[in-house]
N, C-alpha and C positions, 0 to 999 in steps of 0.2 A: 503493500500500499503506499502511495506515495504522500510525503510527509509534507507539513506547512500548510497555508492558508490556501494556496491553490490547488494543492492537493488533496485537502478536504471538502473544498468547493464543489469539485469533478467527480468525487466520491459521492457528495449530496447529489448532485444532478443525476449521476449513474443510481442511485436507492430510488429517486424520485420516478425515473424513466420505469424500472422494474417496478415499483410500487403501482404506476399508470398501467404498465401493461398487465401485471396481475388483475386490476379493478376493470380493464377493459374485457378482460379473458372472464370476468366472472358475470359481467354484463350481458357478454357474448352466450354465455352459458346459460345465464337465465331466458336470454332471447329466445335460444334454441328449447329449452325446455318448454316453454309458454308456446311455442309453435307445435311442439309435439303435444302439449294437452290439448291444444286447441284442435289438432285434426282429430286425438284420441276423442275428443266430447263431441255431442251432437251439435253442427253450429246451425242445420238447416232451422231457420223459424219456423217450418210446419212442424218439426219435431216439439221445439218448444211450445206450442199450443195443443200437441197432442199431450205434453204433461201436465198443462194447466186442464185440460177436459179433462183427463181421468183422476186430476185430485177434485175437481167438482161433483165428479159419477159417483168417487168413495166417499166423498164428506157427507154428499146426499143421501147413499143408501146407508152409512150409517147414522145419520140424523133420523131417517125414517124408521129404523129398526129402535133407537132411543126412546124414539118419542110411543111408540106402543111396547113398551117395558120388554124388550126382549134384551138378551144377553150377550154379548160378544164373545165368543170361543176361539180358542186355535187348538189343533188335533196334528198328530204328528203327520210329516210328509214320507217317512219311510215307514210301509206299514207290512204285517206278517200275508194279507191276502189282499190285491189291488181290486177283486171285482172277480165276475165269476160269466157275465153277459159271453156270449158266443162271437160277439163282433170287438170285444173289447180287448186292445192290445195294450200292455203294460212293461217299463222299462224295469229290469231287475237291478238290485243293488248291492256289490259282493265287498268286500272287505278288502284293505290293502295285500292279503295274503289269499285272495280269491274266494273267500270263503262266503256262502250267499249270508246276504243280510235284510233280506224282505224287499218290497218292491217301493217303487215310487207312486205315493196316490194318484189313483184317478179319480176319486172323488172322497171328501171325509164322511160319506155317508155313514160307514159302521160304527166309527167311532162317537159320532155325532150321537146317532141312536143309543149306545152305551150312557150317554150322558143324559139321554131321557130316562135311560132304566135306573138311574142313578138319582132321577129326581129333577133334575131341570126341566123348565116347563115349555120357557120360550128362548129359544138358543138361534144366532146366526152365525157363521162366519165368511171372511171374504179369503182366500187362500189362492195359491197355485197348484194347477191340478196337471197331471202328466199324462197323457197315451199315446200310444206308438202308432197312431192312427194317417192315413192320408194327410197330406199337404195339400192343402188348396186356400180359394179364398174365404173359406170360414173355418177351416181347420188350423191350430198351432199344435205343436206337440207337447208346448207349454201354454198355459193359458190361465184368463183369470177364471174363479168359479163362485158364486156366491151360491149357499145354501144356507135354510132355514128351517126350522123345524117346532112345532108348535104340539105339545101335550093337549087332548081332550079336543082335539079340531079335525073337521073334516076337510077331505079336499075341495069342496065349496069354499071354506075357508081360505086357503091356500090360493084359490082362483081369484079371491077377491082380493088376498095381499098382494098378487102379483099385480093387477090391474091397477091398486093403488099406489104400489111400489114405483110402478115406469112411468104413471101420471106424475109423480112426486120428483121422481128422477129430471123427466123433460122439462118440467118447471124450473127446476134449480139451473137447467141448462139453459135457460131462456128460449126452449123450444117447445113449448105448451100445443103443440099439433092438437085439433079436435080430435082426430080420429083417433087418438091414444086415451082419451077421455071414455073411465069406463061407463056403464057395461061392455064387454066385447061381444063378439060374435061367438055361439057356442054350437057345436055340432057333435055327433058323435065320430067315429070312426068310418060306421056302416054309411053316414048320410055323404061324409066325404068322398068314399069311393063311389057312390050313388050319382053324386050331383058332379064332379069333376072328372071320373073315367067310367062312368057308365056301367060300373061292374059290382056284381053282388060281394059283400064280405063273405057269406059262409065255403064257397070255390077253393079261400086264400087261406082260411084259418089252418088248414093242415100241410100248407105249402107258402113258408116263411120265404123262401128265395123269390117266387112269384110276386108274394105281398110286396116284399119290398122296393121290387124292380117297379112296379105298378104304381106305388105309393111314390116312390123315388123322381120316376117320368112325368107321370101325369096328375098326379095330386096334390103333392107338397109345393111345386114352383105354382100352384094357383091359390093357395091358400093365403089369409091375410092379404089380398091385395089393397085393400080399399081401408081396412082395419084389422087389429090383431084377430085371429082366431082361435078359440080354444077348444082342442079337439080333447073328447074325451070317450069314455069305453074301448078299449083296446082289446084286441083278445089276450086270454090269461097266459098265454105260451108266451108274451110278449112284456111282460112285468112280472119278475119273478121276485121284486120284494115288494108286490103291492098287494092287497088284501083284495078278495073279491067282490063285487056287488051282486045284490040278489038276484038280479038277469044273468050271472055269469060271468061276466064281463072283468076284465081288472080295474080297479080304482086308481086309474092312472089318465091324467092328462098331460098336452103338450100344448105352447103356444106359439104360433106361428106368425110372422109380419111379413110382408113382402116376399112369400117364399121362405123363408129362413127360419128356421127350427131354434126359438128364445129359450126354453125351459122346457124341463121333463120334471112331472111332480106325481105324488102317489097320496092315496090313503093307506100308511103304512101297514103292511102285513106285522102282526104282532104275534103268532102262532111260532114257538119255538120250532115243533117239531115239522110242522108245517114248511118252515121257511128251510131246514134241513133237508127235506125232502127234494126240493127245489134246487137246492143247489147242487145237490147229488146229480139231478136231472142236466144242471146245466154242463155240470161236469162233465159228465156222457156227450153232451151236445157239442162240446168243444173237442173230446177225441176223437168224436164223428167227423168234424170238420178239420182234423189236422193240426188243432189251435192248441198254444200249451196248456196244459192243466195246472192251474190255479189254486194254492190250497184253500179249503173253507176255514174262515175267521173261527175258530172254537170259543174263543173269549165273548166274540159278539152273540153266540148261537147261547150261552152259559148267561149273559147278561139278559139277554131276550126271554129266556125260561123262567128268569128271576122274577120278571115281570116288566115288562113297559106299556104305558097307558095306548089306548086309540090314540092314535098320533096321525098328523098331516106333514108332510115335508116337500121342499120344491130345489132343483139344481138349475140356476140359471147363468148362462153364460154372458159375463159380464162384457169381455169385448164385442160380443155381437149385440150386445142393445147399444153400446157408444156407435159401433158402426152403423146401425140404422139411425139412430137417432141425429146423427150429423149427415148423412147420405153417403158414406164412402163405401166403395166398391168392394173393400174386402176389411177384414180385420187385419191383416198387417199393416195396413192405412193408419190405424190407430193406434197401434203398439210401439213404443221407442225404440225396442230391439226386436222383431220379428226376426225368424232366423235368418232370414236373405241378409239381416244386417251385422249378423255375428260373425 
């Protein structure tokens, strides 16, 4: 190091240059990080609008149920049985060692009904659900589900809940469309087949493949074209978790709006022995179809046997509801991270 005043001044200038270089590097590094963050974060104003819309919907759903003395609950995402319907596909979960750990929940239904058996009376849940089904405009493998259950209630009570809920959410979004105001159109499965496809129900009851084809191609696209349609009285073979009505049909309803299925509700089956028989039939149907055989949830049946009150329940697709309310062409358009953006 050079000595004397001149040398000290030269050393100070060199230190300052080095310090400035370090600060410049830090500024550059910070700028680069901000740019990386900006690229990683949704920069599209439409995405920010989606976030705001979803927040309004979630808040209004919670307010609707809070005003009616419902308790919000949360249940596990990893469950011992994902459901047994023959058309249901589930994602298996394994530990880091490769050991089976369960399945991602396709619905919180079993666990919420166990809460009814434990004494809960009015419960609801907003949750993520997972289904290994086809990907399309109305389907994502991960989606937002709203389910609610009422002890000592009928399917008619749940239909009224649904009518009031949708109108409530629409008003909260400043979308008070007259066609959403209750009461909605009601018709049975038999009436829907006769009116929209000129087909009788009886020949289709034992031919589910043909029923599903006729329903998907000729009936569903025409349902709820002007206002939501509530379709009731389904064949008993198509609702293994619903009780039977005096006419022998399943106490099940679905709501359709502009050809889109919005929800699926039941007057719930509470007979544990009958539920086991239906589960075993579901497993046999899956085996015949070459589908994976999921286990029966024994703890659900145990709690059902201990006593579950006569109840009604409904499962509603929140993404589909938002899509319909804002007039979007797909649920992907109102999700911040659909699969295509991951």
